[in-house]
C-alpha positions in Angstrom: 0.9 8.9 14.4 0.7 8.6 10.7 3.5 10.0 8.5 1.2 12.8 7.2 0.3 13.8 10.8 3.9 13.7 11.8 4.9 15.9 8.9 2.1 18.4 9.7 3.3 18.5 13.3 6.9 19.1 12.3 5.8 21.8 9.8 4.0 23.6 12.6 7.0 23.3 14.9 9.3 24.5 12.0 7.1 27.6 11.6 7.1 28.2 15.3 10.9 28.1 15.5 11.1 30.3 12.4 9.0 32.9 14.2 11.1 32.6 17.3 14.2 33.1 15.2 12.7 36.2 13.5 11.8 37.6 16.9 15.3 36.9 18.2 17.0 38.6 15.2 14.7 41.6 15.7 16.1 42.2 19.2 19.6 43.5 19.2 20.1 42.1 22.7 19.7 38.5 21.7 22.8 36.5 22.3 24.5 35.0 19.2 24.5 31.5 20.8 20.7 31.7 21.2 20.3 32.5 17.6 22.7 29.6 16.6 20.6 27.2 18.8 17.4 28.3 17.0 19.0 27.9 13.6 20.3 24.4 14.5 16.9 23.4 15.9 15.2 24.7 12.7 17.6 22.7 10.6 17.1 19.5 12.6 13.3 19.8 12.2 13.8 20.4 8.4 16.0 17.3 8.2 13.4 15.2 10.1 10.7 16.4 7.6 13.0 15.5 4.6 13.7 12.0 6.1 9.9 11.4 6.4 9.3 12.6 2.8 12.1 10.5 1.3 12.3 7.2 3.2 15.2 4.8 2.6 
């Protein structure tokens, strides 16, 4: 997989997790630990994208 393709894939995944997070925040019954997991997952994806954009 090329770097551009990987970035595009990660971007789609980031958007998906962002939507899941928005949905979770909209429901009062969502557990705080679930929200934390989604936020951490979103951050990890963002960090992967940054690492690909700015290689060592």
